[in-house]
C-alpha positions as CSV (number, residue, x, y, z in Angstrom):
1,M,0.0,0.3,0.2
2,D,1.2,3.5,-0.7
3,L,2.4,5.8,1.8
4,H,1.2,9.3,1.7
5,Q,3.9,11.8,2.8
6,N,4.1,14.5,4.6
7,L,4.7,17.9,2.6
8,I,7.6,20.0,4.0
9,G,9.3,22.8,1.9
10,G,7.5,21.6,-1.0
11,E,9.0,18.2,-1.0
12,W,7.2,14.5,-0.1
13,T,8.8,13.3,3.1
14,G,7.8,10.2,5.1
15,G,8.2,10.1,8.8
16,E,9.3,7.9,11.7
17,D,6.1,5.9,11.8
18,A,2.6,5.7,9.8
19,S,-0.8,4.9,10.4
20,D,-3.9,3.1,8.5
21,N,-7.1,5.3,7.8
22,I,-9.7,3.3,8.7
23,N,-13.3,3.4,7.2
24,P,-15.6,3.6,10.0
25,S,-18.3,2.0,8.1
26,D,-16.1,-1.1,7.6
27,T,-13.4,-1.3,9.7
28,N,-11.8,-4.3,7.6
29,D,-11.3,-1.3,5.0
30,V,-8.2,0.2,5.0
31,I,-8.3,3.6,3.0
32,G,-4.4,4.4,2.9
33,R,-1.3,4.7,4.9
34,Y,-0.5,8.0,5.9
35,A,3.0,9.2,7.3
36,R,3.3,10.8,10.9
37,A,5.1,13.6,11.1
38,D,7.6,13.6,14.9
39,A,8.7,16.9,16.4
40,A,11.8,17.4,14.3
41,A,10.0,16.8,11.3
42,T,7.5,19.5,12.6
43,R,10.2,21.8,13.2
44,E,11.2,21.6,9.9
45,A,7.9,22.6,8.6
46,I,7.9,25.5,10.8
47,A,11.3,26.5,9.5
48,A,10.4,26.1,5.8
49,A,7.5,28.3,6.5
50,K,9.3,31.2,7.9
51,A,11.8,30.8,5.2
52,A,9.2,31.2,2.7
53,A,7.3,33.9,4.5
54,P,8.9,37.5,3.1
55,A,8.2,36.4,-0.4
56,W,4.7,35.1,0.2
57,A,4.0,37.9,1.8
58,R,4.9,40.3,-1.0
59,S,3.6,38.4,-3.8
60,N,1.6,39.5,-6.5
61,P,-2.4,39.6,-5.8
62,A,-2.5,38.0,-9.5
63,Q,-0.5,35.4,-8.7
64,R,-2.4,34.2,-5.3
65,H,-5.8,34.7,-7.4
66,A,-4.4,31.9,-9.9
67,I,-3.2,29.3,-7.2
68,L,-6.4,29.6,-4.9
69,S,-8.7,29.9,-8.4
70,A,-7.1,26.9,-9.7
71,A,-7.7,24.8,-6.4
72,A,-11.1,25.9,-6.0
73,A,-11.5,24.8,-10.1
74,E,-10.2,21.1,-9.3
75,I,-11.9,20.7,-6.0
76,M,-15.6,21.0,-7.7
77,A,-14.7,19.0,-10.4
78,R,-13.6,16.3,-8.3
79,K,-16.3,16.7,-5.2
80,A,-17.5,13.4,-6.2
81,E,-14.3,11.6,-5.7
82,L,-13.6,13.9,-3.0
83,G,-16.7,13.4,-1.4
84,E,-16.4,9.8,-1.8
85,L,-12.9,9.7,0.1
86,L,-14.7,12.2,2.8
87,A,-17.5,9.6,3.5
88,R,-15.1,6.9,3.5
89,E,-12.5,8.3,6.1
90,E,-15.2,10.0,8.5
91,G,-18.3,8.3,7.9
92,K,-20.5,11.0,6.9
93,T,-23.0,9.8,4.2
94,L,-22.4,10.7,0.3
95,A,-24.6,13.0,0.0
96,E,-23.1,15.5,2.5
97,G,-19.5,14.0,1.6
98,I,-20.1,15.7,-1.8
99,G,-21.7,18.5,-0.3
100,E,-18.6,19.3,2.0
101,A,-16.5,18.6,-1.0
102,A,-18.3,21.6,-2.6
103,R,-18.3,23.8,0.2
104,A,-14.4,23.4,0.3
105,G,-14.4,24.7,-3.4
106,Q,-16.6,27.5,-2.9
107,I,-14.4,29.0,0.2
108,F,-11.4,28.8,-2.2
109,D,-13.3,30.5,-5.0
110,F,-14.6,33.1,-2.5
111,F,-11.2,33.6,-1.0
112,A,-9.6,33.9,-4.7
113,G,-11.9,36.7,-5.3
114,E,-10.8,38.5,-1.9
115,T,-7.0,38.7,-3.4
116,L,-8.2,41.2,-5.6
117,R,-10.1,43.4,-3.2
118,L,-7.4,43.9,-0.7
119,A,-8.1,47.1,0.7
120,G,-6.8,49.8,3.0
121,D,-7.9,53.3,3.7
122,V,-6.2,56.8,3.0
123,L,-7.4,59.4,5.8
124,P,-6.1,63.0,6.3
125,S,-4.3,64.0,9.7
126,I,-5.5,66.7,11.9
127,R,-2.2,67.8,11.3
128,P,-1.1,70.0,8.0
129,N,0.6,68.2,4.8
130,V,0.3,65.1,6.9
131,G,-1.4,61.7,4.9
132,I,-2.3,58.7,6.9
133,E,-2.7,55.5,5.0
134,I,-4.0,52.4,6.9
135,T,-2.7,48.7,5.6
136,R,-3.4,45.1,6.6
137,E,-0.7,43.0,6.2
138,P,0.1,39.1,6.5
139,M,0.6,38.1,9.9
140,G,3.5,35.3,8.9
141,V,3.7,31.6,10.2
142,V,0.4,30.4,11.0
143,G,-0.4,26.8,12.6
144,I,-3.4,25.4,11.6
145,I,-4.9,22.4,13.7
146,T,-8.1,21.2,12.5
147,P,-10.6,18.4,13.8
148,W,-11.8,15.2,12.1
149,N,-15.8,15.9,11.9
150,F,-15.3,18.2,8.6
151,P,-11.9,17.1,7.4
152,I,-12.2,18.7,4.1
153,A,-14.2,22.2,4.9
154,I,-12.7,23.2,8.0
155,P,-9.3,23.1,6.2
156,A,-10.7,24.9,3.8
157,W,-11.9,27.9,5.7
158,K,-8.7,28.1,7.6
159,I,-6.3,27.6,4.7
160,A,-7.6,29.6,2.0
161,P,-8.0,33.2,3.9
162,A,-4.4,32.5,5.5
163,L,-3.0,32.2,1.7
164,C,-5.2,34.8,0.4
165,Y,-3.9,37.3,3.0
166,G,-0.2,36.0,2.5
167,N,0.5,33.8,5.1
168,T,2.3,30.9,5.2
169,I,1.2,27.9,6.6
170,V,1.9,24.5,8.9
171,F,-1.0,22.6,8.9
172,K,-1.2,19.9,11.2
173,P,-5.1,17.7,10.5
174,A,-6.7,15.6,12.5
175,D,-5.0,12.1,13.2
176,L,-8.0,10.3,12.0
177,V,-8.8,12.0,8.9
178,P,-5.7,12.5,6.7
179,G,-6.8,11.7,3.5
180,C,-9.0,14.9,2.6
181,A,-6.2,17.0,4.3
182,W,-3.7,15.0,1.9
183,A,-5.9,15.8,-1.0
184,I,-5.8,19.6,-0.1
185,A,-2.1,19.7,0.1
186,D,-2.0,17.8,-3.0
187,I,-4.3,20.0,-5.0
188,L,-2.5,23.3,-3.8
189,K,1.2,21.8,-5.0
190,R,0.1,21.3,-8.1
191,A,-1.6,24.6,-8.5
192,G,1.4,26.1,-8.3
193,L,1.7,26.9,-4.6
194,P,5.7,27.9,-4.4
195,D,7.7,25.7,-2.2
196,G,7.4,26.2,1.8
197,V,4.2,28.3,1.5
198,L,1.8,25.2,2.6
199,N,3.6,22.7,5.1
200,L,1.4,19.6,6.1
201,V,2.7,17.5,9.2
202,M,0.1,14.9,10.1
203,G,0.1,12.9,13.5
204,R,-0.8,12.9,16.6
205,G,-1.8,16.3,18.2
206,S,0.3,16.0,21.3
207,V,3.4,15.3,18.9
208,V,3.0,17.6,15.9
209,G,0.5,20.2,17.7
210,E,2.8,20.5,20.7
211,A,5.4,21.4,18.4
212,I,3.6,23.6,16.4
213,L,2.5,25.8,20.0
214,D,6.0,25.0,21.3
215,S,7.6,26.9,18.5
216,A,8.8,31.1,18.9
217,D,8.5,31.3,14.8
218,V,4.9,30.4,14.6
219,D,3.0,33.9,14.9
220,A,-0.4,32.9,15.1
221,V,-2.2,30.0,15.8
222,T,-6.0,28.8,14.1
223,F,-7.6,25.8,16.3
224,T,-11.0,24.3,15.8
225,G,-11.7,21.1,18.4
226,S,-12.6,20.6,21.8
227,V,-12.5,23.0,24.7
228,G,-10.1,21.5,27.5
229,T,-7.4,21.2,23.8
230,G,-8.1,24.6,22.8
231,K,-8.0,26.1,26.5
232,H,-4.9,24.7,26.4
233,V,-3.7,26.1,23.0
234,A,-4.6,29.0,24.3
235,A,-2.4,29.1,27.2
236,K,0.6,27.9,25.1
237,C,-0.1,31.2,22.6
238,A,-0.2,33.3,25.7
239,Q,3.2,32.3,26.3
240,Y,4.3,33.6,23.2
241,M,2.0,36.9,23.1
242,R,0.8,34.9,19.6
243,K,-2.6,35.4,18.2
244,V,-4.5,32.8,18.4
245,Q,-8.0,32.3,17.1
246,L,-10.2,29.1,18.4
247,E,-13.9,27.4,17.8
248,M,-14.5,24.8,20.2
249,G,-17.9,23.2,21.3
250,G,-21.6,23.7,21.7
251,K,-24.3,22.7,23.5
252,N,-27.1,24.5,21.1
253,P,-30.9,24.6,21.6
254,L,-33.8,24.8,19.2
255,V,-36.6,26.4,20.6
256,V,-40.4,25.2,19.2
257,L,-43.1,27.2,20.1
258,D,-46.8,26.3,20.4
259,D,-47.4,28.5,16.8
260,A,-44.6,26.4,15.1
261,D,-45.3,24.7,12.1
262,L,-44.9,21.2,13.1
263,G,-43.8,19.8,10.2
264,I,-40.7,22.3,9.5
265,A,-40.0,22.2,13.4
266,V,-39.5,18.4,13.8
267,D,-37.6,18.4,10.2
268,C,-35.2,21.1,11.5
269,A,-34.6,19.0,15.0
270,I,-34.0,15.6,12.5
271,N,-31.6,17.4,10.8
272,G,-29.8,19.8,13.4
273,A,-29.9,16.8,15.8
274,F,-28.7,13.8,14.2
275,F,-27.5,14.4,10.1
276,S,-24.0,14.1,9.9
277,T,-24.0,11.6,13.1
278,G,-24.7,14.4,15.1
279,Q,-21.0,15.0,15.2
280,R,-20.9,18.6,14.6
281,C,-20.7,21.5,16.5
282,T,-23.5,23.0,15.5
283,A,-25.9,20.2,16.3
284,S,-29.0,21.5,17.9
285,S,-28.8,18.5,20.7
286,R,-31.6,20.5,23.2
287,L,-34.7,20.6,21.4
288,I,-36.8,23.4,23.8
289,V,-40.7,22.7,23.3
290,T,-43.5,24.7,24.8
291,E,-46.0,22.8,26.5
292,G,-49.2,23.1,23.8
293,I,-46.7,21.5,21.0
294,H,-45.0,19.2,23.3
295,D,-46.3,15.8,22.8
296,K,-47.0,16.5,19.2
297,F,-43.7,17.1,18.3
298,V,-42.3,14.4,20.4
299,A,-44.4,11.8,18.9
300,A,-43.8,13.3,15.3
301,T,-40.2,13.2,15.8
302,I,-39.5,9.8,17.1
303,D,-41.9,8.3,13.9
304,K,-39.6,10.2,11.9
305,L,-36.3,8.6,13.7
306,K,-37.8,5.3,13.2
307,A,-38.2,6.0,9.1
308,L,-34.5,6.7,9.2
309,T,-31.7,4.1,7.6
310,V,-28.3,4.2,9.6
311,D,-26.3,2.1,7.7
312,D,-22.7,2.3,5.3
313,A,-22.0,5.7,4.7
314,R,-21.7,5.3,0.7
315,K,-24.6,3.1,0.3
316,D,-27.7,4.4,-1.6
317,G,-30.8,5.3,1.1
318,T,-28.3,5.9,4.0
319,H,-29.5,8.5,6.1
320,I,-27.4,8.4,8.7
321,G,-23.5,7.2,8.7
322,P,-21.5,5.5,11.6
323,V,-19.7,7.0,14.3
324,V,-16.4,7.9,13.6
325,D,-14.2,5.6,15.5
326,Q,-14.5,3.4,18.5
327,K,-13.4,6.4,21.1
328,Q,-16.5,8.4,20.0
329,L,-19.0,5.4,20.2
330,D,-17.7,5.0,23.8
331,T,-18.1,8.7,24.8
332,D,-22.1,8.3,23.0
333,L,-22.6,5.2,24.7
334,K,-21.1,6.5,28.1
335,Y,-23.6,9.5,27.9
336,L,-26.8,7.7,27.3
337,D,-25.8,5.7,30.5
338,I,-26.0,9.0,32.1
339,G,-28.9,9.9,30.9
340,R,-30.7,6.5,31.9
341,S,-29.5,7.3,35.2
342,E,-30.4,11.0,35.7
343,D,-33.7,11.7,37.6
344,S,-36.6,11.9,35.3
345,A,-35.2,11.7,32.1
346,N,-36.6,9.1,29.9
347,L,-34.8,7.2,26.5
348,A,-38.2,7.5,24.4
349,W,-36.3,6.2,21.3
350,G,-33.0,4.7,20.0
351,G,-29.4,4.4,21.8
352,E,-29.1,1.3,20.8
353,L,-26.1,-0.5,19.2
354,L,-26.7,-1.9,15.5
355,N,-25.4,-4.5,13.4
356,R,-24.9,-3.9,9.7
357,A,-23.4,-6.1,6.7
358,T,-20.0,-4.8,7.5
359,P,-18.3,-4.3,10.8
360,G,-18.9,-0.9,12.1
361,F,-19.6,1.7,14.6
362,Y,-23.3,2.0,14.2
363,L,-25.1,3.6,16.8
364,Q,-29.0,4.1,16.2
365,P,-29.9,7.6,17.5
366,A,-31.3,8.8,20.6
367,L,-33.9,11.0,22.1
368,F,-34.2,11.6,25.8
369,T,-37.7,13.1,27.0
370,E,-38.3,14.7,30.1
371,T,-35.2,16.2,30.6
372,T,-33.9,19.5,32.8
373,N,-31.7,21.8,31.7
374,D,-29.7,21.0,34.9
375,M,-28.6,17.5,33.8
376,R,-25.2,16.3,32.7
377,I,-26.7,15.4,29.2
378,N,-28.0,18.9,29.0
379,R,-24.9,20.8,30.1
380,E,-22.0,18.7,28.2
381,E,-21.4,18.5,24.7
382,I,-21.9,14.6,24.1
383,F,-20.8,15.1,20.0
384,G,-22.9,12.2,18.8
385,P,-26.7,11.3,17.5
386,V,-28.3,12.1,21.1
387,A,-30.5,14.6,21.8
388,T,-32.7,15.7,24.5
389,V,-36.5,17.0,24.7
390,I,-36.5,19.8,27.4
391,R,-40.3,21.2,28.4
392,A,-40.7,25.0,28.6
393,K,-44.1,26.8,29.6
394,D,-43.8,29.7,27.7
395,Y,-41.4,31.7,24.9
396,D,-39.7,33.6,28.2
397,E,-38.7,30.1,29.6
398,A,-37.5,28.4,26.4
399,L,-35.8,31.7,25.9
400,A,-34.2,31.5,29.2
401,L,-33.5,27.9,28.8
402,A,-32.1,28.1,25.4
403,N,-29.1,30.7,27.2
404,D,-28.3,28.6,30.4
405,T,-26.0,27.1,28.8
406,P,-22.0,27.8,29.0
407,F,-21.9,27.4,25.4
408,G,-23.2,29.9,22.9
409,L,-22.3,28.8,19.1
410,S,-25.6,28.3,17.8
411,S,-29.4,28.9,18.4
412,G,-32.4,28.2,16.6
413,I,-36.2,28.9,16.8
414,C,-39.2,27.7,15.1
415,T,-42.2,29.8,14.9
416,T,-44.4,31.8,12.8
417,S,-44.5,34.8,15.0
418,L,-42.6,37.3,13.9
419,K,-42.8,39.2,17.1
420,Y,-41.2,35.7,19.0
421,A,-38.7,36.0,16.0
422,T,-37.4,39.5,15.9
423,H,-37.2,38.7,19.7
424,F,-35.1,35.9,19.8
425,K,-33.0,36.7,17.1
426,R,-31.8,39.8,19.4
427,N,-31.7,38.2,22.5
428,A,-30.4,34.8,21.6
429,E,-26.9,34.4,23.3
430,A,-25.1,32.6,20.3
431,G,-22.8,33.9,17.4
432,M,-25.7,32.1,15.1
433,V,-29.4,32.2,15.0
434,M,-31.6,30.0,12.8
435,V,-35.0,31.0,12.4
436,N,-37.4,27.8,10.8
437,L,-34.0,26.4,10.1
438,P,-31.6,23.9,11.4
439,T,-29.0,25.2,13.9
440,A,-26.3,23.3,11.4
441,G,-25.8,24.8,8.1
442,V,-23.8,27.9,7.2
443,D,-23.0,29.8,4.2
444,P,-19.0,29.9,3.2
445,H,-19.1,33.8,2.7
446,V,-20.6,34.7,6.1
447,P,-18.6,34.9,9.4
448,F,-18.8,31.5,11.7
449,G,-17.7,31.5,15.3
450,G,-20.0,31.8,18.6
451,R,-19.8,33.4,22.1
452,K,-18.6,32.0,25.7
453,G,-17.5,28.8,25.8
454,S,-17.5,28.1,21.5
455,S,-15.3,30.8,20.5
456,Y,-12.1,33.1,21.5
457,G,-10.8,35.6,19.1
458,P,-11.9,36.9,15.4
459,R,-14.6,35.1,13.4
460,E,-13.8,32.5,10.7
461,Q,-15.0,33.1,7.0
462,G,-16.3,35.7,4.9
463,R,-14.5,39.2,4.6
464,Y,-14.1,38.9,8.6
465,A,-11.4,36.4,8.4
466,A,-9.2,39.1,7.8
467,E,-9.3,40.3,11.2
468,F,-7.2,37.1,12.1
469,Y,-5.2,36.8,9.2
470,T,-3.5,40.1,9.2
471,T,-2.4,42.7,11.3
472,V,-3.0,46.4,11.0
473,K,-0.5,48.6,10.0
474,T,-0.9,52.9,10.0
475,A,1.7,54.7,8.2
476,Y,2.2,58.4,8.3
477,S,3.9,60.7,5.7
478,L,4.6,64.3,5.8
479,A,3.3,65.4,2.3
């Protein structure tokens, strides 16, 4: 089996170790072998990025535009192939995988355009004959650390703006899903990216991630992952007074009011809570439902859950694929046990391990009812196909429950009332608010991020990405 190597200084290089990329829908299926970098190789990658930084920072916008456009075009042309790779290595359904690959292409296309829209300000000074220019310049070497749940979209929305604004990169993807990351690096290399501008170092976070965090030559770090690891990243970056951007967990509410369209509400809940196997930081894991519609909503949701097919991610007719690996499956099962033991909580549907034609990590989606907001299953992120229902007597209580969480990424409401929709948009304590839409699912050209324990630092995606990937310079000159 061919070894997929790391990319350091423009050269494909092996490592001291390699890992098998396993298909969670069929654990007998090895997708490929991927090199694991050690700390020394990571330091070489950082040195290569530092050496390439001055020239890339001063590169012509047309050069950046051509490279990012070429990458976008290839990703879009290969979206079916890349989507199948994604489904095979992460367990997302084939339709979701192809959609995510297309989103990565859209992100590269957007930032290709942004290379030609770099702007600044020219202002008069309060002093006579003095001019002021305000410009944005690249940060330098950016460490990019990405998770396993969106193995092509999240790398895209970090790599594309970093390159657009003239930064060089040391990129560490999640050890669990190296395939899509390797494909992006290969596409960019063949698109003409100069040697050393993008360096791919695959491997364990405890080795590669720590080497990135421990280097004084890394000027900024962008990380998506767990809250615990995010806090560690922030503490490490503070030692170097380094710019840091963190996207972490969520315990996102979907409020369903008595006046909601029942069909829309159920579809929002099913999509937001259970699609992508619930492995999304934007998943609506808390369903807060007012009294008048509660019983009808629960019954309709369970009926819909019973009709969903859990199977091989690439099989026609599959609605939900497997959990990503045994470790995550064990976490899901642990929280199912916690939920069963918590006071009034009732496991109304699901939560069973499933056997399919191939060995994989198959779990029936689970719905708890009669829960309260102080239960562990409503306070802690599970990151699996598990959702809870919380009763609320009215809109005011539902809003209070929605905001009563240490997280603040996404928040949704289903209602036909303009009054409540408008009030919720203004008062939901989240970075993103959805009305009659699933809490998961955002566009590639608008800012993404949250507040409280969900996010730290500038927003990702869209033009707001410039806040992280650039630094502002103010220049004065005497006429």
